[in-house]
N, C-alpha and C positions, 0 to 999 in steps of 0.2 A: 842658726843651729849648724847648718852644714858649713863648717869651716875647718882650718887646719887644726886647731886645737879642740878636738872633738872629746867631750866628756860626757859618756853615756849614763854613768852613774848619778851625775848632776841633773841631766835631763829627765832621766826616769823619776828622779825625786820630784821635780817640778810637775811632772805629769800626774803623779800620785797625789801631790798637793792641789790638784784642780786647777793649773795653769792652762787656761784655754788655748792662749796663743801658742804656748810649747806643744800642746796636743796637735794643733792644726798643722804646725810646722813638722811635728813627727811623722804624721801621717803622709805629708808630702815627701818626706825622706823615705818612708817604706814603700811609696809608689814609684819612686824613681828607678829606671833602668840603669843609671849611670853605675859602673862597676864599683868605684869609690864609694858611692852612697850606699850600695848594697852591703859593703862591708860595714859602714857605719851603722846601717839599719839592723844588721845581725847583732852588732854589739849592743845596741839599744834594746832590742828584744830580749837578749840574755839578761840585761840589767833590771828588766821589769820584776816585780814581785809575782809569785805565783798566781795562777788564775783566781779571780775573785768569786763574788757571789751573783755576778750580774746573770740575768737571763738573757740568752741569744735567741731572738725570733726571727726567722727567715719568713719573708713576706712576698709572695709571687702573685701573679695575676695578669691576665692580657691587658694590653693598652685600653684606656677608657673604663676600665672596670671601677676606678675610683681609689686607687691605691694612695695617692696623695692626700685625698679628703680624709680617708680612713685613718692614715698614719697621723695627720695633724690631730684629729678629734680624739683618737684613741690615745695619743701622746699626751695631750692636754689633760685627759681623764685620769692618766697614770701620775701626772705631776700633781693634780689635785689630791692624790692619795699619798703624797709626800715622797714620791719616786723621782730620780732623775734619769732622764731619757736621752740616748743618743741614737741618731738615725744616720745610718750609712746608705745612701741612695745611689744605686749604679745606673748611670745614664749610657744608652747605647751610643757607639761611636760609628761615624760614617765609614763605610767600606772604602770609599773613595778618597775622602780627605783626611780622615782619621780623626775629624773634630767631634766634639759633643756640645750639646746645649747647656747642660748642667743647670736647668732651671727649677730643681726641686725645692730650693729655699724660697723661691718667689712663690710657688704653689703653696707653700705652708708658711704663709706670713706670720700668724699668730704664734706658732709653735717655734719659729727660728727667732722670735723676739723674747722668748721666755729664758729667763736666765738658769733655769734647770733643764734646759734642752740644748742639744748640740747636734746641728745637722751638717753633715758633709757629703756632697755630691762628688762622685768619682766617675771618670770615663770607663767604659768596659774595655776600650782599646781592642776591639775585635776578639776578646777572650771569650770562649764559649762556655756554656753553662749558666749564663744570666748574671754572673758576677764579675767583678774585676779580680785580677790575678792575685792583688794584694789585700783583698777585702777582709781575709782572715786576720792578717797582722794588724789592720786597722781596728778590727773588732778587740784584739788583745790589747791595744792602746787604750781604747774607750773603756774597757773593763778595768784596766789598771788605774785610769782616771776617776773611778769611783762610781760610775754610772750604773744604776740598778738594772736597767733594761736596755739593750742594744738591739734595735730594728734594723734589719738588713733588707732593703728593698731591691728586688732584682729589676732586670731591664725590662720585663714583661713580654717575652717572646713565645711563651707557650710550653709545650710538652718537654722540650730539653733542659729547662730550668731545674735540674736536679742536684747541681753542685752546691747550692746553697744549704741542702739538707745535710752537707758534710762539714758544715761550720756553724750550724745553729742548733740550740737545744730544743726548739720547737719550730716546726715547719707549717706556716698557715697559708692556705690557697684561698685567694680572694676571687669569686665568680660573679657574674652579673645574671639577673633572672633571665630565664629562657636560654641560658647559655649550654644546655646539653640535656639529653634524657639520661635514663639509667645506662643505656648502651655507652654513652660518652663517660659516664662516671666509672666504669669498670675499666677503661682503657689503662694500659700499664704505663709506667713512667712516672710523670708529675703526680698523678692521682694517688699512686701506691705510696708515695713519700709523704704525702700531706698527714699532719696530725689532727689538723681542725680545718674544715671547709666552711668559709663564711660566704654566705649569699648576700652580697651587698645591694643596695638601692631597694630595700624592702620598705618602700614607702610610696604614697599616692597610687597613682594607677597601676604601678608595677608591683604593689604588694601582693595581689592575688597570684600573680605569676611567679613571685618569689617564693611563696608558699608552695606551690606546686614544684619549683625547681629544688627547693630544699628537700622536700619529700622524696623526689627522684633520686638525688644523690645520697640521702639517708639510706634508702633501699639499696642502692648500688654498693655502698660501704659494707652493708650487712652480707653481701654476697662475696666480698673479697675475703681472702684468708686472713685471719686475725695474726698480729705480730707479736712477739714475745715481749717487746718493750712497751706494750699498751695495757692499761687496765681494761676492765670491762666497760663496753659502750664506746671505746675509743678505737680509731678515729671517728669523729662525728661531724654532722652538717648542722649549722646554725644560721639563722637570719640576722642581718644587722642593717642599719641604715646609717652609713657614715655621716651624712648631711643632717640628720635629725639627732644623732647620737644614740638612737635606740639599739639595744642589744649589745653594746660595747662592754657594758658592765658584766652582762652574763658570759660574753666571750672571754674577758679576762678571768673570771671565776673559773671557767672550764680550763683555761691555760694553767692557773694556779693549781687546779686540782691534779692536773697530769704531771706538772712538776713536782709537786709533793709526792705523788706516788713513786714517780722514778727515783726520786732522792731516798725515799724509805726502803725500796727495794734493791737499791745499788744500781738500777738501770742507768741512772744519770752519769756516775762514773764510767760506766761500761761504754756509753756512747761517746763520751768525750775522749776516752782512751783510744776507741777504735777511730775516731776523728784524727787523732794525733798520728796515728800509724798511716792513715790515709794521705795526710798531707806530707809526712815524711817520704813517702814513696813518690808523690807527686813532684816534690821539689828535687828529689834525686833525679827523676826522669827529666825534668826541666833543665837541671844542671848539666846534665850529660849532653842533651841537645844543643844547649848554648855553647858549650865547649866545642862540640862537633862543628857547629855553624862557624866559630871563629877560627878553627885550626887551619893553618896554611896548607898543609898536605891535603887535608880533606877538601878544602876549597879549590885547590888545583886540580885535583882528581875529578870533582864535580864539573868544573868547567870543561875539563878533557871529554868528559861522557855525555855531556848535554846534547852535543849535536848527534851523536849516535842514538840517543834516547828520542830526540825529536823526529829523526827520520825513520824510527822503527828498527834500527839495526841491532839494538840490544833491548832487552825488557826492562822497564822501570826497576823491577824489584831486584834483578841482577846488577844493575848499575848502582843502585843504593847500597847493596851488599858490598860492592867494591870501594865505594866511598867510606863505608864504616870500617872496611879492613884497613885502609889507608890510615886511618885514626887510631883504631884499636890494635891493629895487627890482625892477620888472618885468624878466623875462629877455627878452633880445633875440632876436626870432624870425628865423629864416634865410628870406629871401623867395625863393620859387621862380619868381617872375614875372621875365622877361627884358625 
């Protein structure tokens, strides 16, 4: 795909027709940081049809909570209901080497071999927010490929993983039994972003604990201020056992209920429109930062000031302002004199 004669309309047509090889290569293209590839990626994304009917579900949870087991069994259940499922699994990258294990397909062996499923692991590349920088574009490609449900699995680092809520229609938080009491439940951040909280591992000796944990979170959610995009009784906490498959059908039913309500009331479109603006602003900031970092004048000014900053002869904020001025020109100060 990445060649001199790049034909975005032809590639987009292959993706729409369900060519999995082309889809995989297209995701590789949009994840590339090569400037030429970024131009091609933009052309390809513009050639895609408008967003389809796919339900984007963001899934977060701490390591060890059972996200991979949940996704595999939940995905197989969706496929049994004649739905096509795509999984975008974001794997944490090493802060030292930059490498990632990318072992999600290995942990989802049955789902990865199903012809109606598509699993794509991607490195986070130290991008904050629990997702990779281009996960949203990969989601658009999967949606264009005709998948009915796109599951976006975050890296699983905790309270900071709120960015996935800006690219998903539903945000599901997976928690383990005894994962926290009501005080934990009312913490701001990831908790207030969740549409549905699932207490996993509600089986065997952990089931009584899971019942208590679910009750704790249900009580905590009642104390939190209701949101305009939620019907009555949402967000809510439920119990599931990914390994036994219990509770998965009920969880999917609740997700469908929330999706139907949001579509009927117009909230669905409002959320997606708001997300479009969010990512427009994010891309604009990232583009400006990239140009600043690659500007020769700004680079020379940065090298000139680094020693003064290191020795404390100039404040970092003042030095940064001078570097930006060398790129954009001095900012006009508003005079307070009459």
